[in-house]
Structure formats: structure tokens, C-alpha cells
C-alpha positions in Angstrom: -0.1 0.1 0.1 1.3 3.3 -0.9 1.4 5.9 1.8 2.7 8.8 -0.1 -0.8 10.5 -0.1 -1.4 10.3 3.6 -0.8 13.3 6.0 3.0 13.4 7.3 1.6 12.6 11.0 0.1 9.5 9.7 3.2 8.2 7.8 5.1 8.8 10.7 2.9 6.8 13.1 3.1 4.0 10.6 6.8 4.2 10.4 7.0 3.9 14.1 5.2 0.7 13.9 8.3 -0.8 12.0 10.3 -0.4 15.0 8.3 -3.3 16.6 11.0 -5.7 15.2 14.1 -4.3 17.1 12.0 -3.1 20.3 11.7 -5.4 23.3 8.4 -7.0 23.7 7.9 -5.4 26.8 7.8 -1.9 25.0 5.2 -3.1 22.4 2.3 -1.8 24.6 4.0 1.6 24.9 4.5 1.7 21.0 0.9 0.7 20.4 -0.4 3.4 22.9 1.5 5.9 21.3 0.6 5.1 17.9 -3.1 5.3 19.0 -2.7 8.6 20.3 -0.9 10.0 17.3 -3.5 8.5 14.9 -6.3 9.6 16.9 -4.8 13.1 17.1 -4.4 13.2 13.2 -7.9 11.8 12.7 -9.3 14.4 14.8 -7.2 17.2 12.9 -8.4 15.9 9.7 -12.2 16.0 10.6 -11.9 19.3 12.5 -12.7 17.9 15.9 -9.3 18.2 17.0 -8.5 21.4 19.2 -5.3 20.5 21.1 -4.4 17.6 23.1 -6.9 15.1 24.6 -6.6 14.5 28.2 -4.8 11.4 29.3 -7.9 9.9 30.9 -9.8 10.1 27.8 -7.1 8.4 25.7 -7.0 5.5 28.1 -10.6 5.2 28.9 -13.3 5.4 26.1 -16.1 7.9 26.8 -19.5 6.5 27.5 -21.9 6.7 24.5 -25.3 8.1 24.6 -27.9 6.1 26.6 -29.8 3.7 24.4 -33.6 4.0 24.6 -35.4 1.1 26.5 -38.1 -0.5 24.4 
């Protein structure tokens, strides 16, 4: 897959995943969390919902969705 048309932030995040082969397995979770943050920030910037850094708690725990109506 060609990544040349992707924004630089996304290309950089994907390139970071390539380091998994040379990073200790114990550090993989840290790399995945970093990629999740970087990609979420890049997507937020693309759709205009960004506006700065997201709170760490929001990155770790998903926000609750809207309540479902009871039938």
C-alpha cells in the first residue's frame, strides 16, 4: 500500500510501527499506545474535531456513548 498521499503525521505513526521488530516485547504496549494517540490526534485534525491535546484519561478510557432508549 502506498502511503505517499497520507498526511505526514500518519506516515510517521505507521513508520513507528516498523520499530516493533527491534524493540523489546515489553515495550510493544507503549508503542501501540503512542500510535493510538498519534493516529487519533491526526484523525481529529482531519475531521476538524481536534483542538489540542486530548486529556490522558480520555485516551485511556473510552467515553461513554449516548444512552440507548429502552423499548
